[in-house]
C-alpha positions as CSV (number, residue, x, y, z in Angstrom):
1,M,-14.0,-19.5,-7.3
2,N,-12.3,-16.5,-8.9
3,T,-10.2,-18.1,-11.7
4,L,-10.5,-15.2,-14.2
5,L,-9.4,-11.8,-13.1
6,V,-12.1,-9.4,-14.1
7,E,-11.4,-5.8,-13.2
8,S,-13.9,-3.0,-12.8
9,P,-13.9,0.0,-15.1
10,L,-10.8,2.3,-14.8
11,D,-12.7,5.1,-13.1
12,E,-14.0,2.7,-10.5
13,Q,-10.5,1.3,-10.0
14,E,-9.1,4.9,-9.4
15,I,-11.7,5.5,-6.7
16,C,-11.2,2.1,-5.1
17,V,-7.4,2.2,-5.0
18,G,-7.5,5.6,-3.3
19,C,-9.9,4.4,-0.7
20,G,-9.4,0.9,0.8
21,L,-12.0,1.4,3.6
22,C,-13.4,-2.1,2.7
23,C,-9.9,-3.6,3.0
24,D,-8.6,-1.9,6.2
25,G,-11.3,-3.0,8.6
26,T,-13.1,0.3,8.6
27,L,-16.3,-0.9,7.0
28,F,-16.2,-4.6,7.9
29,N,-14.5,-7.0,10.3
30,H,-14.4,-9.8,7.8
31,A,-14.7,-10.5,4.0
32,V,-16.9,-13.3,2.8
33,L,-15.3,-16.2,0.8
34,Q,-17.0,-18.2,-1.8
35,P,-17.1,-22.0,-1.4
36,G,-13.9,-23.6,-2.6
37,E,-11.8,-20.4,-2.3
38,Q,-10.0,-21.5,0.9
39,G,-6.8,-23.2,0.1
40,N,-6.4,-21.2,-3.2
41,L,-5.7,-17.8,-1.8
42,P,-2.6,-15.7,-1.0
43,V,-0.8,-16.9,2.2
44,E,-1.7,-13.9,4.4
45,I,-5.4,-14.3,3.6
46,E,-5.3,-18.0,4.2
47,Q,-3.8,-17.3,7.7
48,R,-6.8,-15.1,8.5
49,Y,-9.3,-17.7,7.4
50,G,-12.3,-18.4,9.6
51,R,-15.5,-20.4,9.4
52,E,-18.8,-20.3,11.3
53,G,-21.1,-23.0,10.1
54,E,-21.3,-22.8,6.3
55,Y,-20.1,-19.2,6.4
56,E,-16.4,-18.8,5.3
57,F,-14.4,-15.5,5.6
58,F,-11.1,-13.9,6.3
59,T,-10.6,-11.3,9.0
60,L,-9.8,-7.7,8.2
61,P,-7.8,-5.6,7.9
62,C,-6.3,-7.4,5.0
63,A,-2.6,-8.0,5.4
64,Y,-2.1,-7.0,1.7
65,F,-3.5,-3.6,2.3
66,C,-0.8,-1.0,3.1
67,G,-2.4,2.3,2.1
68,K,-3.5,0.5,-1.1
69,C,-3.8,-3.1,-2.2
70,T,-0.4,-4.6,-2.8
71,I,-1.8,-7.5,-4.8
72,Y,-4.3,-5.6,-7.0
73,G,-4.5,-7.3,-10.4
74,Q,-3.2,-10.6,-8.9
75,K,-5.2,-13.6,-7.7
76,R,-7.3,-12.5,-4.7
77,A,-10.5,-13.6,-3.1
78,S,-13.6,-13.1,-5.3
79,I,-15.0,-10.5,-2.9
80,C,-12.0,-8.3,-3.6
81,S,-13.0,-7.7,-7.2
82,D,-16.8,-8.3,-6.8
83,F,-17.6,-6.0,-3.9
84,R,-19.1,-2.6,-4.8
85,C,-19.7,-0.1,-2.0
86,Q,-22.6,2.2,-2.2
87,L,-20.3,5.0,-3.3
88,L,-19.3,2.9,-6.4
89,I,-22.9,1.9,-7.0
90,N,-23.9,5.6,-7.0
91,F,-21.0,6.6,-9.2
92,S,-21.8,3.8,-11.7
93,A,-25.4,5.0,-11.8
94,N,-24.2,8.6,-12.5
95,K,-25.6,9.8,-9.2
96,L,-22.2,11.5,-8.5
97,T,-19.2,12.5,-10.5
98,K,-15.8,10.9,-10.2
99,A,-14.4,14.1,-8.6
100,N,-17.2,14.1,-6.0
101,A,-16.7,10.4,-5.2
102,I,-12.9,11.0,-4.7
103,K,-13.8,14.0,-2.5
104,V,-16.1,11.7,-0.3
105,V,-13.2,9.2,0.0
106,D,-10.7,11.9,0.8
107,N,-12.9,13.4,3.5
108,A,-13.6,10.0,5.0
109,L,-9.9,9.3,5.2
110,I,-9.2,12.7,6.8
111,Y,-11.9,12.2,9.4
112,K,-10.6,8.7,10.2
113,T,-7.1,10.1,10.6
114,E,-8.4,12.7,13.0
115,I,-10.1,10.0,15.1
116,Y,-6.8,8.1,15.3
117,Q,-4.9,11.2,16.3
118,L,-7.5,12.0,19.0
119,Y,-7.0,8.4,20.3
120,K,-3.3,9.0,20.5
121,Q,-3.8,12.2,22.4
122,I,-6.0,10.5,24.9
123,F,-4.2,7.3,25.4
124,G,-0.6,8.3,24.5
125,R,-0.2,5.5,22.0
126,H,-0.9,4.8,18.3
127,Y,-4.0,2.8,17.6
128,T,-3.1,-0.1,15.3
129,L,-6.4,-2.1,15.0
130,S,-9.2,-1.5,12.6
131,F,-11.9,1.1,13.1
132,R,-14.5,-1.6,13.7
133,N,-12.3,-2.9,16.5
134,L,-11.8,0.7,17.9
135,L,-15.6,0.9,18.2
136,I,-15.7,-2.3,20.2
137,E,-12.8,-1.3,22.4
138,L,-14.3,2.1,23.2
139,G,-17.6,0.5,24.0
140,K,-16.0,-1.9,26.5
141,Y,-13.8,0.9,28.0
142,T,-16.8,3.3,28.6
143,E,-18.9,0.5,30.2
144,T,-16.3,0.0,32.9
145,M,-15.1,3.6,33.2
146,P,-15.7,5.2,36.7
147,E,-17.8,8.3,36.6
148,N,-15.0,10.5,37.9
149,D,-12.4,9.3,35.5
150,P,-10.5,12.4,34.2
151,L,-10.5,10.9,30.7
152,K,-14.2,10.4,30.6
153,T,-15.0,13.7,28.6
154,S,-12.2,13.1,26.1
155,I,-13.3,9.5,25.6
156,E,-16.9,10.5,25.1
157,L,-15.8,13.0,22.5
158,L,-13.8,10.3,20.7
159,R,-16.8,8.0,20.8
160,T,-19.1,10.7,19.5
161,K,-16.6,11.3,16.6
162,C,-16.6,7.6,15.9
163,I,-20.4,7.5,15.9
164,I,-20.5,10.4,13.4
165,F,-17.9,8.7,11.3
166,E,-19.9,5.5,11.4
167,T,-23.0,7.4,10.2
168,L,-21.0,8.9,7.3
169,L,-19.8,5.5,6.4
170,I,-23.3,4.1,6.4
171,K,-24.6,7.0,4.3
172,N,-21.8,7.0,1.7
173,F,-20.3,3.5,1.6
174,K,-22.8,0.9,2.9
175,S,-26.1,0.0,1.3
176,L,-29.2,-0.2,3.4
177,K,-29.2,-4.0,2.7
178,N,-25.6,-4.3,4.0
179,F,-26.4,-2.3,7.1
180,E,-29.5,-4.3,7.9
181,Q,-27.5,-7.5,7.4
182,M,-24.7,-6.2,9.6
183,I,-27.0,-5.4,12.5
184,S,-29.3,-8.5,12.1
185,T,-26.7,-11.2,11.8
186,P,-23.6,-10.3,13.8
187,I,-20.7,-12.6,13.9
188,E,-18.3,-12.6,16.8
189,L,-14.8,-12.3,15.6
190,P,-11.5,-11.8,17.4
191,T,-10.9,-8.2,18.3
192,S,-7.2,-8.3,17.2
193,A,-5.8,-9.0,13.8
């Protein structure tokens, strides 16, 4: 259980706070909890608690993420301070500069915004779920879409942009180990937050 708040180095914090892709449901559908954390977490995280066998988690997006973490520096789940994406690992290993890391984050956020804007153009409404759930929704939609649907080309373009974005996320933010774990041990979670 996370009883002592240990924060990452300041440069890492600056990169993290400007990103949030691990909090907003872009990288993952859920965040893993350590044994004994449930019952000692902020209310909104407790309300998103789930369990599958011995595996405990809370669903994402995190309710405390609103463009940035609103409880940063306060008591959070251990994963919130322990998780290091591949970008942070590479930064800590001096494989890229802070400026380059921030540029990668900025470009990812711009691309994600473009995807959500395209979704709005196609469907005429804002998309409010996470990127992970957008992938699921588009997959289901295209499976049942008639061949002559006038939106087919636009939706295929959106799906293609999502696949490109997913590839960029894997390259820049997910380790090979995380990716292999993600595809080898999927957990079915609700598609809405």
